[in-house]
N, C-alpha and C positions, 0 to 999 in steps of 0.2 A: 504494500500500500504505499502510495508516495506520501511525502511530507505535506504537500498541498491538500490532499484529501482528508489527512488526520487533522490538519488545522481547520478545515471546513466543518468536520464532524464536531470538533470541540466548540467551534463558534455557535453551531446549531444547537448543541446541548446547553450551552451557557444562555443562549437566547430563550429556550424554552424554560429554563430555571427561573430566569428574570420574570418571565411572563406568569408562571405559577406563583412566584413570590408576591407579585403585586396583585394577584387575584384576577387577572384578565383572562377571559375566554373568547377567542375569535369564533364566531359561529361560522362553520365551514361552507353552509349553503349560500352564503351571501357574498357576492362579488360586486365590484364596481360596474355600473351599467354603461358608462360612457368613457372614453379615453381621456387621459390627462391632456390638458390643453384645449379641451372643448369650450365653446362659448358658455359664460356663466349664465345660470338660469335664477329666476326669482320665485320664491314661495308665494304664490298668489293667496292661498288659503291653507289654514291648518285647522283640523276638525277633530274632535273626541266624540266616540261613541261608547259610553260606559254601560255595562250590562254585567250580570252575574255570569252569564254563559262565557263572555269574554268582552274584553274592551279593545276597541279599535282606534288607532291613530292614523289620520290620513293627512298627508302633505301633498298639495296639488300645485303644479307648475306648468307653464306654457311650453317647457321643453324638458327632456329627460334629466334626471338628477342623479349624479354618482352617489352611492351611499354605502356604508359599511356599518354593521352592527356587532357590538361586543357586550359580553355579559360580565358583571362584576359582582363578586361575593363580599359579604361581612362589611357593610350591609348589602342587601340585595339591590342591584340596579342595572338598567341597561343604558348603554351609550350608543347613539346614533350619530354618526359623523356623515355630514353632507358637503360634498366637494363643490366649490364654485358658487356657494351660497352666502349671501350678506344678510346680517341681522336687519330686519324690517319690522314695522309695527305689528304685522300679523303674526310673526313668530314671537315677539315680545308679549303678545296677549295670550299665548298658548298656556303659560303657567297659571293664569287666573281662570282658565277653563277647566281646571281639575277640580271635581266636586269633592266635597268632604266624604261622601259615601261611595266613592269610586271604589270597586271591589278590589283592584289591583294597584292603582298608582297612588302614591303618597304625595308626591310633588314632581314638578318639571322644572328643569333649569336649562336656559338657552344662552350661549356664549360663543364668541370665536374660540377656537382651539389652536389653530396656527394659520398663517397666511393662506387664504383660500379654502380653508375648512371650517365650517360651522359645526359645533357640538351641542346636541340635544341629550340631556341626561334625565332619564326617568327613574326617580326613587320610588321603589316598590314596597308594597306592604308585605308581600311574601314572594317566594320563588314562583317563577311562571314559566310556562312553555311558550316562547316567542316564535312568530312566524313573520318573516319579512319578505315582501314581494312587490313587483312593480306592475302598474296597469297602464296600457295605452289609451290614448283619448277614445272616449265613446260618449254619445249623447251631448250633453252640456259640459262634460268633464274634460280637462286636459290630462296630461300625464300625472299619475298618482304614485306615491310611495306608500305602502300600506303596512302597518306594523300591528299584528294582532297579538294580544296577550291572553293566553289560554291558562287555566289552572292547571297544575301538574296532574290532578285527578279530575277529569271532566265530569260534569254533573250526569247522573244516570236517569234518563226520563222515566224508566220504570219504577227506580227506587223513589223518585219524587212523587209518581202517581200513588204508590202504595202509602207513603207518609201522607198524602192528601186524603186517602181513604181513611186511615186511622184517625187523623185529626177530625175527620167529619162523624166519627163514631161508628163506622161500619163494623160489622161483626168480624171476629177473628178469622173465620173462614174466607170471607171477602178479602181481608187485608193480606192474606197469605200470598195471593196472586191474582192478577186481574182475570185469569181464567179458572179460578177455583170455584167449586160448586158452594152454594151458600143458600140458606133459607131465605130467599128474598121473595117478595110477592111477584107473581107473574104479571107482565104488562097487559093491562086490559085493552079491549078494542075501543074503537070510537064510537061514540053513541050512534046507534042507527046502522052500524056497519056489519052487525052479526058477530058471531063468536070467532075470534081468531084461532089459529093453532096454538096449542099450549107452549108457552114460552120457557125456555131452559132457566133453571134457578141459578144463574151465575151472573156477574157483573158484566155489563155491556160497555165497553170502552170506545169512546169517540174522540178522534184526533181532530182538533180544530186548528186550522192553519190561517192566521191573519196574513194576508198577501203584503209583499214588500217589507220595507223597514230599513232603518239606518240610511246608507248612502242613496238607497233607492226609494224614492218617495212614491213611486207609482204614478197614476194620473193625478193631474193637479186642476181643480175647479176654478172657475173665473174668479171666485172670491178667495182663491189661495188656499182652499181646503185640499190637504194631502190625502191620497188614497191610503197611505199606510196608517194614518191616524184614525181614519174612519173604521178600517178594517179591524185594527186592534180593539177599538172601543165596542164594535159589534160582537167581536170574537169572545171578549171578555164577559159580555152579557149573555152570550150563548152558552158559555162554560157554566156560569152560575145557574142558568135555566136548567140545563141538562143535570147538573149536579143535584138539583132538587127532585129529579125524577127517581123514584124508587128503582133500585137495580141498574142505574146508570152512573157513569163517571166519565168526565171528559178532561183532556189535557191540551195545552196550547203547545204549538211548535215554536212560538216566541211569545213572551210576555212583556216586552218592552220594545223600545225603539232601536232595534239593531238588525243587522242583515243576516239572514239564514239562506244558504244556497239551496236551490230547488231539490236536489237529491238528498240533502241533510234532513229536509222537511219530511221526505218519504221515509228515511231511515228512522226518525224519530217515531213516526207512527208505527212502523214495524216493530221497533224496539219494545213498545208497550202492547204488543199484540192487539192493535186497535181493530174493532169490528167494522168501522167506518171512518173515512177521511173526508173532511169538509174544508175546502179552501174558500175563504172569504175574500171578495174583491168588490170594487166599486169604480169600474173603468170608465174610459173616455172614448168618444169616437170622433170622427172627422167633422161631423156636424153637430151643433148643440141641440137640434130637434129630437135627436135619439133619445129615448126614454124607455123605462120599464125594467123589471127585474128578469134574470135568465138563469137557467141552471144547465151545466154542461157536463158530459161525461167524456171519456177518452174515446177516440176513434183510431183504429188500426189502418183505415182505408181512406183517409182524406176527411175534410170538414163538411158538415152538412150544409153550410152556407158560406158565403163569401165573408160575411161579418164574423162568423165563427172562426174562420181560418185567420182573419186579421187579428181578432182578439188572442188567439193561441200565439201567433207570431210575437205579438206585443208582450205578452205574459212570459213567454220563453226567453226574452231578452234581459230578464231581471238579474241573471247571474252576471252578465256583461256589465250593467250598471251598478249593481251592488257591489261587485268586486270579488271575484272568486280567486283563491290561491290555486292555480292549475296543478302546481307541483304537489299539493297535499291531497288531490282528489284520487279516489280508488277507481282506476278505469275498469277493473273487473266488475265491480258493483254496478257502474254505468251500463256495461254491456248486459248484464243480467237483467236490469230492469227493462231494457230495451227489447231483448231477445225473447223473453219469456212469452209464451201465448197467454193472452189475457181476455179470451173470449168469455170465460165464466165471469171474470171481474167486471167486464163491460156490461154483461147482461144484468148482474146485480146493482151496478152503478146506475143503470137506466131506470130500474124499479125504484130505487131510493130517490132518484132525481125527480121522477114524476110525483112522489109523495111529497118532497119538499116543495116543488113547484106549486102544488095545490095548496100548501100552507101559505107560501109567500104571496099567492095571489089574493088571499084574504085581506092584506094590508097594503098592496102595492100594485100598480099596473104591471101586467107581464109584457115583456117585449116580444115573446113569442110562446105560445101556448104549449109547446112540447120541449122536451129536453133535447138540446143540440149536442153535437159531438165534434171534436177536433183534437189535434194532437198536443194537448197540454202536457208538458214535462212533468208537472207536479202531480198529475194524476196516474202515474205509471207504476204504482205500487202493484205487483202482480197478484198479490194475495188479499187486497183490501178493497172492497167497493169504495170508490172515490168519485166526488162531485166537486165541481166548482161552481159557487154561487156568486153571480154578479148582482149585488143587491140593488143597484141602480146605476145610472150614468151620471157621474160626477161632473161630466161636461155640460149636462142640462142644468141650467140655473135653478130651476124649481126643485129637481131631485137633489142638487147639491144642498140647497137650504134644508130639505128633509133629512139629509144624511148628517147634518151638523146637529140635528135636534135629538137630545137624549131620550125623549119618550119614543121617537120614531125609531131609534136604534133598538130599543127595548122591544117595540112591536115587531121588528124584523127578526130579532133573535128568538122571540116567543113563537113566532110562525115557522121558523126552521125547526125548532124543537118540536112542535107539534106534528111536522112531517116526518121527523126521525122517529118520533114515538110510534106513529101510525105504521111507518115501514116495519119496525121491529116487533110490533104487535102481530103482524101478518107473516113476517119472515124472520123468526127467531133465530139467532146464530147457533151454530153447532157447539155442543158442549166440548170442553177441553180437558185433557187429563190434569189432575192436580200436579202442582210443581214439586 
């Protein structure tokens, strides 16, 4: 071995020792995005989206920003270095945007590190699993650098549901598993509908999916109403309404203003062994005259109308706008969801869709009197009947005003519940083995 090689090895080991001594850890998956000497960029916007599930930091610029992330211990903190960025009012405001109840960030500090490099230090409340990635321009957004802070132990939707059941005073048999047998009263039929088939004595689990969230506002009404705000409000009311039904329990795919990828919404529903998946939306159309509520199911062979195709394309763009870390996605899961035959799922979805559409028709005009179909990505759980409810057109001024009204939101939620209740009274889910 040459003397030069031995000297290089000694220098490398010394460098590693110094790094360990200082407590620095260079996260290996993160690299500089643009070469040195590229034109400087300015951070036009800095945003924080705190939530229990994860906290997201967004830095938006009109050009790509070279960045590098390091983790430090004792105390826990993350260091984000930005190349070619100067301090500006937007960045100086970032520390004041940290809420006292942020689950993961204690404080943020912003200052020049060395010539041409700006340093952002995130003081953490505990150790986290950070994910850093970049997004290209889409819709109204420019280049974005995204830093997601996940807990080391991600929340378990199934455990959260069981804890919710226990808090509500459900029986021990119910609390042991969403599919466990329990001495619950069977769901009765609707008045005048005749006696339904006997319902199984087990908890029925409904996954409620408030559309959009976080960076993805969804459609925006003329009065500035965000679809993501309306869908969350209605979803929370629907959850409360279903939780009051004997033998039913609901879970939300998001319970705050943060972004959830489409496939993760499906995963959450499957994780709790949901018997039904309902995605809540309030979309817009190209003309303000469009009005009324609609219910959609999945289609394997094209949309049932041009409007259904347009809506599906719009909703399926949510991942691009909300910001998905492509490197962290599971391609095998995505292929599984797309490849499995979904004939039985679609048949059940159409049945529950008709029942829900009947319920909604009692409180709002229907855009179309039948369940439509299109290739909505969020409806592709192969083993769960899944529907997407367009509660109204937020682009219609009159319907936007209704969607902002708390009482109307509650009426919509109750009408969906009545449709769900009627469906399960006539189509009880199969029993499951005890866990």
